[in-house]
C-alpha positions in Angstrom: -143.0 52.6 -14.5 -144.6 51.8 -11.1 -146.5 48.9 -12.5 -145.2 46.2 -14.8 -147.0 46.1 -18.2 -148.9 43.0 -19.0 -147.8 41.4 -22.2 -149.7 39.2 -24.6 -147.7 37.1 -27.0 -149.6 35.9 -30.1 -147.3 33.1 -31.3 -145.3 30.6 -29.3 -142.5 29.6 -31.7 -138.8 29.7 -31.3 -138.4 33.5 -31.3 -141.3 34.0 -29.0 -139.9 31.5 -26.6 -136.4 33.1 -26.8 -137.9 36.5 -25.8 -140.1 34.9 -23.1 -137.1 33.1 -21.6 -135.3 36.4 -21.3 -138.3 38.1 -19.7 -139.6 35.4 -17.4 -137.2 35.9 -14.5 -138.5 39.4 -13.8 -141.9 39.3 -15.5 -143.3 35.8 -15.0 -146.7 37.0 -13.7 -147.1 39.6 -16.5 -147.0 37.4 -19.5 -149.8 35.6 -21.4 -149.1 33.4 -24.4 -151.4 32.2 -27.1 -151.1 31.0 -30.7 -153.1 29.7 -33.6 -154.7 26.8 -31.8 -151.7 24.6 -31.2 -152.7 23.3 -27.8 -149.7 21.0 -27.4 -147.3 23.9 -28.0 -149.1 26.0 -25.4 -148.9 23.2 -22.9 -145.2 22.9 -23.5 -144.7 26.6 -23.0 -146.7 26.7 -19.9 -144.8 23.8 -18.4 -141.4 25.1 -19.4 -141.8 28.7 -18.3 -144.6 28.6 -15.7 -146.6 31.3 -17.4 -150.3 31.7 -18.3 -151.4 30.5 -21.7 -154.7 31.1 -23.4 -156.4 29.5 -26.4 -158.0 32.6 -27.8 -156.0 35.9 -28.1 -159.2 37.8 -28.8 -160.4 37.3 -25.2 -157.1 38.6 -23.8 -156.3 41.8 -25.7 -158.5 44.0 -23.5 -156.5 42.8 -20.4 -153.0 43.7 -21.5 -150.9 46.7 -22.2 -148.6 45.3 -24.9 -149.4 42.8 -27.8 -146.4 41.1 -29.2 -146.9 39.6 -32.6 -144.5 36.6 -32.9 -145.6 34.8 -36.0 -144.2 34.6 -39.6 -144.3 37.8 -41.7 -146.9 36.3 -44.1 -149.4 35.8 -41.3 -149.4 39.5 -40.3 -151.7 40.9 -42.9 -154.7 38.9 -41.9 -154.0 39.0 -38.2 -153.5 42.8 -38.1 -156.8 43.2 -39.9 -158.6 41.2 -37.2 -156.6 42.7 -34.4 -157.7 46.2 -35.5 -161.2 45.3 -34.2 -159.9 44.6 -30.7 -157.1 47.1 -29.9 -157.9 50.2 -27.9 -154.6 51.9 -27.5 -152.4 49.0 -26.6 -148.8 49.1 -27.8 -148.5 46.6 -30.7 -145.0 45.1 -31.3 -143.9 42.7 -34.0 -140.7 40.7 -34.0 -141.2 39.5 -37.6 -138.7 40.3 -40.4 -139.9 42.9 -42.9 -142.9 44.1 -40.9 -142.1 47.7 -40.0 -144.1 50.3 -38.1 -145.5 51.9 -41.3 -146.9 48.5 -42.4 -148.7 48.0 -39.0 -150.0 51.6 -38.9 -151.7 51.2 -42.2 -153.6 48.2 -40.9 -154.5 49.2 -37.3 -156.8 52.0 -36.0 -155.4 55.5 -36.4 -153.3 56.5 -33.4 -152.3 53.0 -32.5 -148.8 52.9 -31.0 -146.6 50.3 -32.8 -143.0 49.2 -32.7 -140.8 46.7 -34.6 -138.2 44.7 -32.7 -135.6 42.6 -34.4 -133.9 40.4 -31.8 -132.0 37.2 -32.2 -132.2 33.9 -30.4 -129.5 34.9 -27.9 -132.5 36.7 -26.2 -133.1 33.4 -24.4 -129.9 34.0 -22.4 -130.3 37.7 -22.2 -127.6 38.5 -24.8 -129.6 39.5 -27.9 -128.5 42.5 -29.9 -131.9 43.9 -30.9 -132.7 46.6 -33.3 -136.0 48.5 -33.0 -138.0 51.1 -34.7 -141.0 52.9 -33.4 -144.2 54.3 -35.0 -145.4 57.9 -34.9 -147.8 57.4 -32.0 -145.4 55.9 -29.5 -145.2 58.0 -26.3 -142.5 58.3 -23.7 -144.4 55.8 -21.6 -144.4 53.3 -24.5 -140.7 53.8 -25.0 -140.2 53.0 -21.3 -142.1 49.8 -21.8 -140.1 48.9 -24.9 -136.8 49.6 -23.2 -137.8 47.4 -20.2 -138.6 44.5 -22.7 -135.4 45.0 -24.6 -133.2 45.2 -21.5 -134.7 41.9 -20.4 -133.3 40.2 -23.5 -129.9 41.9 -23.9 -128.8 45.1 -25.6 -130.6 47.2 -28.1 -130.3 50.1 -30.6 -133.1 52.5 -31.7 -133.0 52.9 -35.5 -135.1 54.2 -38.3 -137.4 51.7 -40.0 -135.2 51.8 -43.2 -132.1 50.9 -41.2 -133.7 48.0 -39.4 -134.7 46.6 -42.8 -131.1 46.8 -43.9 -129.5 45.4 -40.8 -132.0 42.6 -40.1 -129.6 40.1 -41.8 -126.7 41.1 -39.6 -128.2 41.1 -36.1 -131.1 38.7 -36.7 -129.9 36.2 -39.3 -126.1 36.3 -39.1 -126.0 34.1 -36.0 -127.1 31.3 -38.4 -124.1 32.2 -40.6 -121.9 32.1 -37.6 -123.2 28.7 -36.5 -122.7 27.4 -40.0 -119.0 28.5 -39.8 -118.6 26.6 -36.6 -120.2 23.5 -38.1 -117.6 23.7 -40.9 -114.8 23.7 -38.4 -116.2 20.8 -36.5 -116.7 18.9 -39.7 -113.1 19.4 -40.7 -111.8 18.3 -37.4 -113.8 15.0 -37.8 -112.0 14.5 -41.1 -108.8 14.5 -39.2 -110.1 11.6 -37.1 -111.1 13.7 -34.0 -114.1 12.3 -32.1 -117.2 14.5 -32.7 -117.7 15.3 -29.0 -114.1 16.4 -28.7 -114.3 18.4 -32.0 -117.4 20.3 -30.7 -115.7 21.0 -27.3 -112.6 22.4 -29.0 -114.4 24.6 -31.5 -117.1 25.8 -29.1 -114.5 26.9 -26.5 -112.4 28.6 -29.2 -115.5 30.5 -30.3 -116.5 31.4 -26.8 -113.1 32.6 -25.8 -112.6 34.6 -29.0 -116.1 36.2 -28.6 -115.3 37.3 -25.1 -112.0 38.7 -26.2 -113.6 40.5 -29.1 -116.3 42.0 -26.8 -113.6 43.2 -24.4 -111.3 44.7 -27.0 -113.8 45.8 -29.6 -111.5 45.7 -32.6 -111.7 42.6 -34.8 -109.1 43.8 -37.3 -106.5 44.4 -34.5 -107.2 41.0 -33.0 -106.9 39.3 -36.3 -103.5 40.9 -36.8 -102.4 39.7 -33.4 -103.0 36.1 -34.4 -101.5 36.6 -37.9 -97.7 36.4 -38.3 -96.7 37.8 -41.8 -95.9 34.8 -44.0 -97.0 32.3 -41.3 -99.6 29.6 -41.2 -102.6 31.7 -40.2 -101.7 34.2 -43.0 -101.8 31.3 -45.4 -105.3 30.4 -44.3 -106.5 34.0 -44.5 -105.0 34.2 -48.0 -107.2 31.2 -49.1 -110.3 32.9 -47.6 -109.5 36.1 -49.6 -108.9 34.1 -52.8 -112.3 32.5 -52.3 -113.9 35.9 -51.8 -115.1 35.3 -48.2 -116.0 38.9 -47.6 -117.8 39.2 -50.8 -119.7 36.0 -50.1 -120.8 37.3 -46.7 -122.0 40.5 -48.4 -124.1 38.6 -50.9 -125.6 36.4 -48.1 -126.6 39.6 -46.3 -128.1 41.2 -49.4 -130.0 38.0 -50.2 -131.4 37.8 -46.6 -132.5 41.4 -46.6 -134.1 41.0 -50.1 -136.1 37.9 -48.9 -137.1 39.6 -45.6 -138.5 42.6 -47.6 -140.5 40.3 -49.8 -138.6 41.0 -53.0 
């Protein structure tokens, strides 16, 4: 595109700010942020990112090309109903779990282009793995806008709406599972008498190095085998993880997350 699209964020919470942080370096003058009247939050966002904020999104819709809905899933129904009286062809994007294109199309004027992006908080450092699905009225120009947004926050994969529903737990929520795993390692180190700051340093560097190696090699099973000597200490630890059904536990956590995201 020859001209950068203007984006209006409705919502200024953690996920909105993660995406904004990834976009600001190249799009600072193209972003407007508003929320549901939390003036203090808007002031903080303005100070932190140096972007324009507004108290009333209704006054801004006509001035933008893309409306990004960054509020909880349960707030979408009412907001989409009101937004339907203001949109005139703008691309409407949500980053909320469980709110797919079909849901938005039912509540917005016929022909409104919509998309669903499922990023994660690594967007704030440009390293999100985002899934996205598009509605039936999205044009090539809208796709170009979406890709520009997604490239600003990391990597992305176009999927069907159904697939995004199923994979939300893995790309969006699984970072929390991962952080919980690291917390457990740090906690165990502290039980051995290691100072908390040292414990964090050891675990965080281990995780960082392992993640870089995994990204380079791309084969977790092979890397696991490289660390694991048959009958050795690592093998003994993995045996305990298997006995306690670690893989099954992760599967259940993913299923529970998806079920909740889909409102079941």
